[in-house]
C-alpha positions in Angstrom: 59.7 106.0 186.9 61.0 106.1 183.2 59.0 103.2 182.6 56.1 102.2 184.1 55.1 98.7 184.6 52.3 96.0 184.5 50.7 94.9 187.8 49.5 91.2 187.2 45.9 91.6 187.4 45.3 95.4 188.9 47.2 97.5 186.2 47.7 101.1 186.7 51.1 100.9 184.6 52.5 99.4 181.7 54.8 96.3 181.5 57.3 97.8 179.0 58.9 101.4 177.9 56.3 103.9 176.9 55.9 103.4 173.2 53.3 104.0 170.7 51.8 100.7 169.5 52.2 98.9 166.5 49.3 98.2 164.5 50.1 94.4 163.4 47.2 92.9 161.8 46.5 89.0 161.7 47.7 89.4 158.1 50.7 90.8 159.1 54.0 88.6 158.0 55.7 86.9 160.8 58.7 89.2 160.5 56.4 92.4 160.8 54.8 90.9 163.6 58.0 90.0 165.4 59.2 93.5 164.7 56.1 95.1 166.1 56.6 93.5 169.0 60.3 94.3 169.4 59.2 97.9 169.0 56.9 97.6 171.9 59.3 96.2 174.2 62.4 97.8 173.3 61.4 101.1 171.4 64.0 102.4 168.9 66.5 100.0 169.7 64.2 97.3 168.0 66.0 98.3 164.8 69.0 96.8 166.2 67.5 92.7 165.3 66.5 92.0 161.7 63.7 89.2 161.6 63.8 86.2 159.1 62.1 83.1 158.7 63.1 79.6 158.5 61.5 76.3 158.2 60.2 74.3 161.1 62.4 71.4 162.5 61.1 67.9 161.4 57.5 69.9 162.6 58.9 71.3 165.6 59.0 75.1 166.5 62.7 76.4 166.1 64.8 79.4 166.0 68.1 80.7 166.2 70.2 83.9 166.2 73.6 85.2 165.5 75.4 88.6 165.1 75.6 90.5 161.8 77.9 93.4 162.3 76.3 95.9 164.7 73.0 94.2 164.8 71.6 90.5 165.5 69.7 88.5 162.8 67.0 86.5 164.4 65.0 83.8 162.6 62.5 81.4 163.3 59.7 79.3 162.3 57.0 81.3 163.0 56.7 85.2 164.8 56.6 83.4 168.1 59.7 81.5 167.8 61.1 84.7 166.5 59.7 86.5 169.6 61.3 83.5 172.0 64.7 84.1 170.0 64.6 87.8 170.9 63.8 87.2 174.3 66.8 84.4 174.6 69.2 86.9 173.5 68.0 89.7 175.8 68.0 87.1 178.8 71.0 85.5 178.2 73.5 87.5 176.2 72.4 91.3 176.7 71.4 90.5 180.5 68.2 91.8 180.4 64.5 91.1 181.8 61.3 91.6 181.1 58.4 90.6 183.3 54.6 91.4 184.3 56.6 92.8 187.3 59.0 95.4 186.2 61.4 94.9 183.0 65.0 96.0 182.8 65.8 96.2 179.1 69.1 98.7 179.2 70.7 97.1 176.4 74.6 97.2 176.5 76.0 99.3 173.5 76.9 97.8 171.3 75.0 94.5 171.8 77.1 91.6 172.6 78.3 89.4 169.8 76.9 86.3 169.1 79.8 84.8 166.6 78.8 81.2 166.9 74.9 80.9 165.9 72.6 79.7 168.7 69.7 77.3 167.6 67.1 76.0 169.7 64.4 73.4 169.1 61.3 73.2 171.4 60.5 69.7 172.4 57.1 70.7 174.1 54.3 70.8 171.5 52.2 72.6 173.8 53.1 75.5 176.0 49.7 76.2 177.5 49.1 79.6 180.2 46.3 80.6 182.1 43.5 78.8 184.3 39.7 79.7 184.1 40.2 81.2 187.4 42.9 83.8 186.3 40.0 85.6 184.4 38.5 86.4 187.8 41.1 86.9 190.3 43.4 88.8 187.8 42.1 89.6 184.6 38.3 90.5 185.0 38.5 94.6 184.5 41.3 94.5 182.0 41.3 96.6 178.7 43.0 96.3 175.8 46.2 98.2 177.0 46.9 95.9 179.8 46.2 92.7 177.3 48.4 94.0 174.7 51.5 93.9 177.3 50.6 90.3 178.7 50.1 88.8 175.1 53.5 90.4 174.3 54.9 88.9 177.4 53.4 85.6 176.6 55.1 85.5 173.0 58.4 86.5 174.6 58.1 83.5 176.8 56.7 80.9 173.7 53.5 80.6 174.9 51.8 78.9 171.9 48.5 77.8 173.7 47.1 80.2 175.8 43.0 79.8 177.5 40.8 82.8 175.5 37.6 83.2 177.1 37.1 87.0 177.3 33.9 87.7 175.4 31.9 84.6 176.1 29.0 86.1 177.4 28.6 87.5 174.0 28.6 83.7 172.9 25.8 83.0 175.2 24.4 86.3 174.4 23.4 85.2 171.1 22.6 81.5 172.2 19.9 82.6 174.4 18.3 85.0 171.9 18.0 81.8 169.4 16.7 80.2 172.2 13.9 82.7 172.6 15.2 83.3 176.6 14.6 86.8 177.9 17.1 89.0 178.7 16.2 88.6 182.5 17.1 84.6 182.2 20.4 85.6 180.6 21.4 88.3 183.4 20.1 85.3 185.9 22.6 83.2 183.9 25.7 85.3 183.6 27.7 86.2 186.5 29.8 89.2 187.8 33.1 89.8 186.0 35.2 88.3 188.9 32.8 85.1 188.4 32.2 84.6 185.1 34.9 82.3 184.4 33.7 80.0 187.1 30.4 79.9 185.3 32.1 78.5 182.4 32.9 75.9 184.3 29.6 75.6 185.6 30.3 75.9 189.3 27.5 79.1 189.4 25.3 81.2 188.0 24.6 85.0 188.1 26.6 85.7 191.2 27.6 89.4 191.1 25.2 90.0 188.2 23.8 91.8 186.3 26.5 92.9 183.9 26.6 96.6 182.8 24.5 97.1 179.7 27.9 97.5 176.9 29.3 94.8 178.9 28.8 92.2 176.6 29.3 94.4 173.5 32.7 96.3 174.9 34.2 92.8 175.8 33.3 90.7 172.3 35.2 93.2 170.5 38.4 92.7 173.4 38.1 89.6 173.0 38.5 89.6 169.1 41.5 92.1 169.6 43.2 89.6 171.9 42.6 86.6 169.5 43.8 88.6 166.7 47.1 89.7 168.4 47.6 86.3 169.6 46.9 84.8 166.3 49.4 87.3 164.6 52.0 86.5 166.8 51.7 82.7 165.9 49.9 81.4 168.9 46.9 78.9 168.6 44.6 80.2 171.5 42.1 77.7 173.2 38.3 78.8 173.0 35.3 77.4 175.2 33.9 74.3 174.4 30.1 73.3 175.1 30.1 71.8 178.8 26.4 70.8 178.9 26.0 74.1 181.7 23.1 76.0 180.8 21.3 78.8 182.0 18.2 78.0 184.3 16.0 79.3 181.7 16.3 76.2 179.7 14.7 74.1 182.4 11.8 76.5 181.7 12.0 76.6 178.0 12.6 72.6 177.5 10.8 70.9 180.7 11.0 67.4 179.0 14.8 68.0 178.9 17.0 65.8 181.4 18.7 68.2 183.4 20.6 67.3 186.9 21.7 69.8 189.6 24.9 70.4 190.0 26.2 71.8 193.6 29.3 73.7 194.2 30.0 75.4 197.7 26.6 77.7 197.8 25.2 77.7 194.2 23.4 74.9 192.4 23.7 75.0 188.5 21.8 72.9 185.7 23.6 70.4 183.8 22.2 69.2 180.7 22.8 65.8 180.4 25.2 64.9 177.4 22.8 61.9 176.4 20.0 64.3 175.8 19.2 65.1 172.4 19.2 68.7 173.3 22.7 68.5 174.3 23.6 67.9 170.7 21.7 70.7 169.5 22.9 73.5 171.7 26.5 72.4 171.4 26.1 73.0 167.7 24.7 76.3 168.2 27.4 77.3 171.0 29.9 76.1 168.4 28.4 78.3 165.7 27.9 81.4 167.4 31.1 81.5 168.9 32.8 80.8 165.5 30.9 83.6 163.8 32.6 86.1 167.0 35.8 84.8 167.1 36.8 82.2 164.4 38.2 78.9 165.7 41.8 77.4 165.8 40.4 74.2 166.9 41.1 73.8 170.3 38.6 73.7 173.1 38.5 73.5 176.6 35.5 71.9 178.4 35.4 70.8 182.0 32.2 69.6 182.6 33.0 68.2 185.9 35.9 70.4 187.4 34.9 70.1 191.0 31.4 68.4 190.8 30.7 64.7 190.6 28.9 63.1 187.6 25.1 61.9 188.0 26.4 58.4 187.8 29.5 56.3 188.2 28.9 53.4 185.7 31.6 53.0 183.3 29.4 52.6 180.4 27.6 55.9 181.4 31.0 57.9 181.6 32.1 56.3 178.3 29.1 57.6 176.6 29.7 60.9 178.5 32.6 61.6 177.2 31.7 60.8 173.6 28.7 63.0 173.8 31.1 66.0 175.1 33.7 65.4 172.4 30.8 65.2 169.9 29.4 68.8 170.8 32.8 70.0 169.5 34.0 67.5 166.7 30.9 67.3 164.9 31.0 71.1 164.2 34.3 71.1 163.7 36.5 67.9 162.7 39.3 69.2 163.8 38.3 69.9 167.3 40.9 68.7 169.8 39.3 68.4 173.4 41.6 70.4 176.3 40.8 69.0 179.4 41.8 70.0 183.3 42.9 66.9 185.1 42.2 68.5 188.1 38.9 66.4 188.3 41.1 63.5 189.1 42.8 65.3 191.8 40.0 66.9 193.2 37.6 63.9 193.2 40.0 61.2 193.3 37.9 59.3 195.2 35.2 59.1 192.7 37.6 59.1 189.7 38.9 55.3 190.1 40.9 53.7 187.4 38.2 52.2 185.6 36.0 55.2 185.4 38.9 57.7 184.5 39.7 55.4 181.4 36.3 54.8 180.6 35.8 58.5 180.4 38.9 59.6 178.3 38.9 56.1 176.1 35.7 57.9 174.4 37.9 60.1 172.7 40.7 59.7 169.9 43.9 60.0 171.5 45.1 62.8 169.4 41.9 64.7 169.6 42.4 65.5 173.6 45.1 67.4 175.6 45.0 66.7 179.4 46.8 69.4 181.5 48.2 67.5 184.7 47.5 71.0 186.8 49.3 70.6 190.0 52.8 69.5 189.4 54.2 71.6 191.7 52.8 69.6 194.5 50.7 66.5 193.6 50.8 65.4 189.9 48.2 62.6 188.8 49.9 61.4 185.6 51.9 58.7 187.6 48.2 57.8 189.2 46.7 57.4 185.9 49.0 55.7 183.5 49.7 58.7 182.0 46.0 59.7 181.4 45.8 56.3 179.8 47.7 57.2 176.2 46.4 60.9 175.9 48.7 63.5 175.0 49.4 65.6 178.3 51.1 68.6 179.8 53.1 68.9 182.9 51.7 72.2 184.6 51.9 74.2 187.6 49.1 75.9 189.4 51.6 78.3 191.2 48.8 80.4 192.2 45.9 79.8 194.1 43.2 82.6 194.1 46.1 85.1 193.2 47.2 85.6 196.7 50.4 87.4 197.5 53.3 85.3 199.0 57.2 84.1 198.1 58.0 80.9 196.6 57.2 78.5 194.0 58.6 74.7 193.4 61.5 75.6 191.2 63.6 72.8 192.1 60.6 70.8 190.5 61.0 72.1 187.3 64.7 72.3 186.9 65.1 68.6 188.2 62.0 66.8 187.7 60.8 67.7 184.5 64.2 66.8 182.4 63.8 63.5 184.3 60.4 63.0 183.3 61.0 63.5 179.5 63.4 60.3 179.6 60.9 58.2 181.7 58.9 55.8 179.7 55.9 55.6 182.1 55.2 59.2 181.4 53.5 58.4 178.1 52.9 61.3 175.8 54.3 64.0 177.6 54.1 66.8 175.1 53.9 70.0 176.9 54.3 72.0 179.7 52.5 75.2 181.3 51.2 77.0 184.0 47.2 76.9 184.9 47.4 79.2 187.2 44.5 81.0 189.1 46.7 84.4 189.2 49.2 86.3 187.9 51.3 86.1 191.2 54.0 87.6 192.8 56.9 85.0 191.4 58.3 86.0 188.3 61.3 83.8 188.0 59.4 80.6 188.1 57.1 81.2 184.8 60.4 82.7 183.7 62.4 79.2 184.0 59.4 76.9 183.1 58.8 78.4 179.6 62.4 78.3 179.3 62.6 74.4 179.8 60.5 74.2 176.9 63.6 74.5 174.8 66.0 73.2 176.7 67.4 69.6 176.2 66.7 67.0 178.9 69.8 67.7 181.3 68.8 69.0 184.9 69.4 72.9 185.0 71.7 73.8 188.0 69.1 76.1 189.5 71.7 78.2 191.5 73.7 79.3 188.8 70.6 79.8 186.5 69.1 82.1 189.7 72.6 83.9 189.9 71.9 84.9 186.0 68.6 86.0 187.2 69.8 88.4 189.8 71.8 89.8 187.0 69.6 90.7 184.2 67.0 91.2 186.7 68.9 94.0 188.2 71.0 95.0 185.3 74.8 93.9 186.4 76.5 91.4 188.5 76.0 92.2 192.2 77.3 89.3 195.0 75.2 90.5 197.4 72.2 90.3 195.2 73.3 86.7 194.0 73.8 85.7 197.5 69.9 87.0 198.4 68.8 84.6 195.5 70.6 81.8 196.9 69.4 82.1 200.3 65.9 82.8 198.5 66.5 79.2 196.3 66.8 77.4 199.4 64.5 79.2 202.0 61.0 79.5 199.5 61.9 78.4 196.0 62.6 74.7 196.3 59.2 73.5 197.0 55.4 75.0 197.0 55.0 77.9 198.9 53.6 77.7 202.6 54.3 81.0 203.7 50.7 82.2 204.4 51.0 85.0 207.4 48.3 85.5 210.1 47.6 88.9 208.7 44.8 88.0 206.4 43.2 85.3 208.9 40.1 85.4 210.4 40.6 87.4 214.1 41.0 84.3 216.7 43.6 83.7 219.8 44.6 80.5 217.7 48.2 81.0 217.1 50.2 79.5 214.1 52.8 80.5 211.8 55.6 79.7 209.7 58.8 78.1 210.8 61.3 80.4 212.8 64.1 78.9 210.3 62.7 80.1 207.3 61.9 83.5 208.9 65.6 83.4 209.6 66.5 82.7 206.1 64.2 85.1 204.4 65.6 88.2 207.0 69.2 87.0 205.8 67.9 87.4 202.3 66.4 91.2 203.0 69.5 92.3 204.5 71.7 90.8 201.4 69.6 92.4 199.0 69.0 95.7 200.8 73.0 95.4 200.5 72.9 95.3 197.0 71.1 98.5 196.9 74.3 100.4 198.0 75.6 100.1 194.2 73.0 103.2 193.0 72.8 101.2 189.4 70.9 98.5 191.2 69.2 100.5 193.1 67.6 103.0 190.5 66.1 99.7 188.8 62.2 99.1 189.4 62.7 95.4 189.2 65.1 95.6 192.2 62.7 98.0 193.8 59.8 95.6 193.5 61.7 92.0 194.6 63.2 94.0 197.6 59.5 95.3 198.6 57.9 92.1 197.8 60.8 90.3 200.1 60.2 92.6 203.0 56.8 92.2 203.0 57.0 88.5 203.3 59.5 88.8 206.3 57.4 91.4 208.2 54.2 89.2 207.3 55.9 86.3 208.9 56.8 88.1 212.1 53.1 88.6 212.8 52.5 84.9 214.1 55.1 85.8 216.8 53.7 88.6 217.7 50.2 86.8 217.9 51.6 84.2 220.2 52.7 86.8 222.5 49.0 88.1 222.5 47.4 85.0 223.3 50.1 84.0 225.9 49.3 87.3 227.8 45.6 86.5 227.1 46.0 83.1 229.0 47.7 84.8 231.6 45.2 87.2 232.2 47.6 89.9 232.1 45.4 93.0 230.5 48.8 95.3 230.5 50.5 93.0 228.5 47.9 92.4 226.5 47.6 95.8 225.2 51.3 96.2 224.9 51.3 93.1 222.4 48.0 94.2 220.7 49.6 97.4 219.9 53.0 95.8 218.7 50.7 93.6 216.1 48.6 96.6 214.9 51.7 98.3 214.6 53.0 95.7 212.4 49.8 95.6 210.0 50.2 99.7 209.7 54.0 99.5 208.9 53.2 96.3 206.4 50.5 98.6 204.7 52.6 101.9 204.4 55.5 99.5 202.8 53.0 97.9 200.2 51.7 101.7 199.9 55.3 102.5 198.2 54.8 100.3 195.1 51.7 100.4 192.6 51.8 96.5 191.9 50.4 96.4 195.8 47.4 99.1 195.8 44.0 98.0 196.2 43.0 101.2 194.8 44.1 99.9 191.4 41.9 97.0 191.5 38.8 99.1 192.3 39.0 101.6 189.8 39.9 98.8 186.9 36.4 97.5 188.1 34.8 101.0 188.2 35.7 102.2 184.6 33.4 99.3 183.0 30.4 101.0 184.2 28.5 103.7 182.1 26.7 105.3 185.2 26.6 105.4 188.9 24.8 102.1 189.5 26.8 100.2 187.1 29.9 101.4 188.1 28.8 100.6 191.9 28.2 97.0 190.9 31.4 97.1 189.8 33.2 98.0 192.5 30.8 95.5 195.0 32.2 92.8 192.3 36.1 93.7 192.9 35.5 94.0 196.8 33.4 90.9 197.5 35.9 88.6 195.4 38.6 89.8 197.7 36.8 89.1 201.0 33.3 86.8 201.3 33.6 85.6 197.6 29.8 84.5 197.9 27.1 84.8 200.8 30.1 84.0 203.3 32.4 81.2 201.6 34.9 80.7 200.2 35.7 83.5 202.4 39.4 84.7 201.9 40.4 82.9 199.6 41.5 85.4 197.1 42.9 87.6 200.0 45.5 90.2 199.5 48.5 91.8 201.2 47.7 95.0 199.8 47.9 98.6 200.6 44.6 99.9 201.4 43.3 96.1 202.1 45.5 95.6 205.0 44.7 99.1 206.6 41.2 99.2 205.7 40.0 95.4 206.3 42.6 93.3 207.7 43.7 95.7 210.5 40.1 96.9 211.3 39.1 92.9 211.8 42.3 92.5 214.2 41.5 95.8 216.1 38.1 95.1 216.6 38.6 91.7 217.6 41.6 92.6 220.3 39.7 95.7 221.4 36.6 93.4 222.6 39.0 90.9 224.1 40.5 93.8 226.0 37.2 94.5 227.5 36.8 91.2 228.1 39.8 91.1 230.3 39.0 94.5 232.0 35.3 93.1 233.1 36.0 89.2 233.8 33.2 88.6 231.3 34.3 85.9 228.3 33.5 87.4 224.5 31.0 86.1 222.9 32.8 84.2 219.9 29.8 83.2 218.4 28.3 86.7 218.4 31.5 88.3 217.2 31.6 86.2 214.4 28.1 87.5 213.4 28.8 90.7 214.0 32.1 90.3 211.7 30.4 88.8 208.8 27.7 91.6 209.0 30.5 94.0 208.9 32.2 92.3 205.8 29.1 91.9 204.1 28.7 95.7 204.5 32.2 96.4 203.4 31.6 95.5 199.9 28.8 98.1 199.4 31.3 101.0 200.5 32.9 103.5 198.2 35.4 104.9 199.5 38.5 105.8 197.2 42.0 104.4 197.5 45.1 105.4 196.7 46.3 104.5 192.8 49.6 106.1 193.0 52.7 105.1 194.9 53.7 107.1 198.1 57.2 107.1 200.1 60.5 105.7 199.0 60.9 102.0 198.8 64.1 101.9 199.7 64.3 104.2 202.8 61.3 102.6 204.2 62.6 99.2 203.7 65.8 100.0 205.2 64.1 101.4 208.5 61.7 98.6 208.9 64.5 96.0 208.6 65.9 97.1 211.4 63.0 96.8 213.3 61.8 93.5 212.1 64.4 91.5 210.6 66.7 91.0 213.9 63.7 90.2 215.9 63.6 86.4 215.3 66.9 84.8 217.0 68.3 81.4 216.4 67.3 79.0 219.1 70.4 76.3 218.4 73.3 78.5 218.4 76.9 76.5 218.8 80.5 76.6 217.7 79.0 75.0 214.0 76.3 78.0 213.5 76.7 79.1 210.0 80.3 77.8 209.3 81.0 76.0 206.0 79.5 72.9 205.5 79.8 70.1 202.6 77.8 66.6 202.2 77.6 63.7 200.4 74.5 64.4 198.8 71.4 66.8 199.3 67.7 67.0 198.4 66.5 69.9 197.3 64.9 72.1 199.4 67.2 70.8 201.7 70.8 71.8 201.5 73.3 71.2 203.7 73.8 74.4 205.4 70.3 73.9 207.1 71.7 71.7 209.5 73.9 74.3 211.1 71.4 77.5 210.5 71.2 77.7 214.5 67.5 76.5 214.5 65.9 73.6 215.7 63.3 73.5 213.6 61.4 70.8 211.3 60.9 72.8 208.5 64.7 73.3 208.1 67.1 70.4 207.9 69.6 68.6 205.7 68.3 65.7 203.8 69.3 63.1 201.7 67.9 59.5 200.4 69.9 56.3 200.3 67.4 54.9 197.8 68.1 57.5 195.3 71.9 58.3 195.5 72.8 54.3 196.6 75.0 56.0 199.2 75.1 53.5 202.4 76.7 55.9 204.6 75.7 59.7 203.8 77.6 62.4 205.6 77.3 65.7 206.5 80.4 67.9 207.5 81.1 71.4 209.3 84.2 73.0 208.9 84.7 75.4 212.4 87.5 77.3 210.5 90.2 76.9 212.8 91.2 74.3 215.8 88.8 74.7 218.7 88.2 72.8 221.6 85.1 70.8 221.2 83.6 67.9 223.9 80.3 67.8 223.1 78.3 67.2 220.1 74.9 67.4 219.8 72.7 65.7 216.9 69.3 66.5 216.1 67.6 64.4 213.7 64.1 64.5 212.4 61.6 64.5 215.1 57.9 64.4 216.0 57.6 60.5 215.7 58.5 57.5 217.1 61.4 57.2 214.7 65.1 56.7 215.5 68.6 57.4 213.7 71.7 55.3 213.5 75.0 57.8 213.4 78.5 58.1 214.1 80.4 61.3 215.1 84.1 61.9 213.7 86.1 64.6 214.7 89.3 65.8 212.5 92.1 68.6 212.5 92.7 68.1 208.8 89.7 66.7 207.0 92.2 63.8 205.9 92.6 61.7 209.4 89.1 61.3 211.1 88.5 60.0 214.8 85.1 58.6 216.0 84.0 60.0 219.1 80.7 58.7 219.0 79.3 55.6 217.6 75.4 55.1 218.0 75.2 52.9 214.7 72.8 50.9 217.3 70.7 53.6 218.7 66.9 52.6 219.2 66.3 55.7 221.2 63.3 58.4 219.2 64.9 61.4 218.0 63.8 64.4 219.9 64.0 68.2 219.7 66.8 68.0 222.4 68.7 65.4 220.4 71.4 62.9 220.7 73.9 64.1 223.2 77.5 62.7 222.5 80.1 63.4 225.2 84.0 63.0 224.8 87.1 64.0 226.3 87.7 67.7 225.1 90.3 67.9 222.0 91.5 70.4 219.4 88.7 70.2 216.5 88.3 71.7 213.1 85.9 69.6 211.1 83.0 67.9 212.7 81.4 64.6 210.6 78.4 63.1 211.2 77.5 60.0 208.9 74.3 58.8 209.3 73.6 55.0 209.0 69.8 54.4 209.6 66.5 55.7 209.6 63.7 53.4 211.1 60.8 55.5 209.2 62.1 55.3 205.9 65.3 55.7 203.5 65.5 59.5 204.2 68.6 60.8 206.1 67.9 64.0 208.2 69.7 66.5 210.4 67.7 69.0 211.9 70.5 70.6 213.5 74.3 69.6 214.4 75.8 71.4 217.3 79.1 71.7 219.1 80.3 72.7 222.5 83.4 73.0 224.2 82.1 71.1 227.1 
């Protein structure tokens, strides 16, 4: 590799070209800070860009750029705006791409001209980034070079309010010393590195501790570096607010204080009642020590009840509670703004009724709070809380839970729903967007589009066109197969919340499940297209291309595992030992193939994660403790739960952990078939838990460098796996060109003739949204073809029925009705509605849906045509 890459959460390599870092102190001018970032990203080619300061636009961030001779002049009201302008030029004019999973920055020579100045103003005052959990699932073992690259990426994407809680343990160390608590009492409070951020949210104490002796000191220094760089680039970091979560030692030191025991999964923690006088004293102490170490930018995150229930539901109590938490900030910093995660209103909706939620938020002046609506990628809560009862709020995605490895994201919501929301009066004070991501996940375009939307107007984005442009800049040139691959990925996994988890990382059992076969087939098609794009040697040479190819191949192979598991389960039910062992071998071979593929990319190596952890220990005991933390959070997490929440499809992890679990289980089930004595499942579960517990204590090393050729291996494995799933509804219509009156993303027209009868894969529209009384779907068979039977499959699985007509034509102008089922009352089934008629020459078939008894949607799972 000529340029090494940032691995989101396990860095073995670097995000940008290997260039010596620039020393831009916080006092550096905006122009110098932006220029230094350009050098880190572009090396010597940064000299082709000049940076200048301009005034804000009515208080809003603004940038502009244009060509000046053979250079580009970039202007912005801050270093951050200049960095966004640089990235906008790189993306949309130079066709380059910078991400935390590889970068393609081969600038054209000469630079593309921008004769007409480009100017954009950010409508989003707040561009937020990072979940507390991300500090546990991606960032816990990072050092400064890794953070430097991520902060540069933040700046290029215009993030101006990042959560910045690195080094908080040093604040608590200072507070505990002032309280007279012992080092042991501090150690019982501070958790291990992956769990620290859960402590800041009040979820647990001490789990995974004690920390290495120099950890607090070293991380205070690291936190200061991060904040200095963020501030120099024009960001306003969000620091920690006092939540009331206190060390257990406080209960011993202040026995008269009112403390509540709060439960979360396996842990119980102490919450100091915000109405107790000690709360204000400790809040002031905390804020003072934090300001001394890290300064302040007046933004403070505080989530006292993120997944816990307050001790009382009385609205007067909740009013006083909100006021006390806010006072804990504002009495030390009159300019304080409380940044609250709106997750509590989703996670504990039964408790947080409208009167309670309103009482809690109304206690804080509107302009002194920002609420993050975390889960807008699936279930927003702004529309259930009257837009948070008048508070400024930001439209956010979680996108990544536990930093699991999967392909997908709700890009259609970003492209369509967010622009529409900006003109919706019921959205109240929508003032920002962002990600409250639990990890730096594996889908760069989702983040790319979201932060770009902060600078776009309120018009929907044509996502197909945007992804075509993304493919071009990602691989450095326009390639028809790459464009087509991303078009398939759009409809397959980037149109809604990703649900592509495979059976690979599940606990072994005989219970089958898995992904939709239609989805599996579409991803296999995308793999074929993306692999073919690599026939262009210039595309194949890009590390961004190789990463994307391996990530896509990984998903397809992992998605094949449920089908192989079903073969195992079927043989087991039939008590066919030979078939069971053969199916088990195929399944375990798949795991070995998956591990081998992932081993070709540094982004997917367990060894990097473990080695990053161990470097923070100064002796064998500390290194062992750090490795225990790194292993445990990926597996059991706690003593036994939330087990596999942060699971990883990584090389080393599959071979040494998941494949071992499956091989052990399948071997014991094979023995049960041989002896006729059923496996004691409870006993096996006990033994498996014991083995997983011991796995955290092990110390074998894993590769930190890739092995093998990604392209060659992906090509070989595609021949083995991508052809395995065959469509179950092939007919004359399969994969022929289609049109329709309208479609809802992610349900385009071609899903109704993709060859699959599968309720995860269907065309859909909604007459309530479109106003179209007779929505239609139409297929072109390509030439006149004899047809005497059409089968219409509507959405099935409940008691609904559909009314429809079927028409045929030879020229798409004159139509003949061959089936009129507008009065149909028969329920929709997987077998579909069979429509027979005298065979005739047909080129076009049109289905018009007139009724759905269940709702206003119209759905076609499949439309098939046959000669007779």
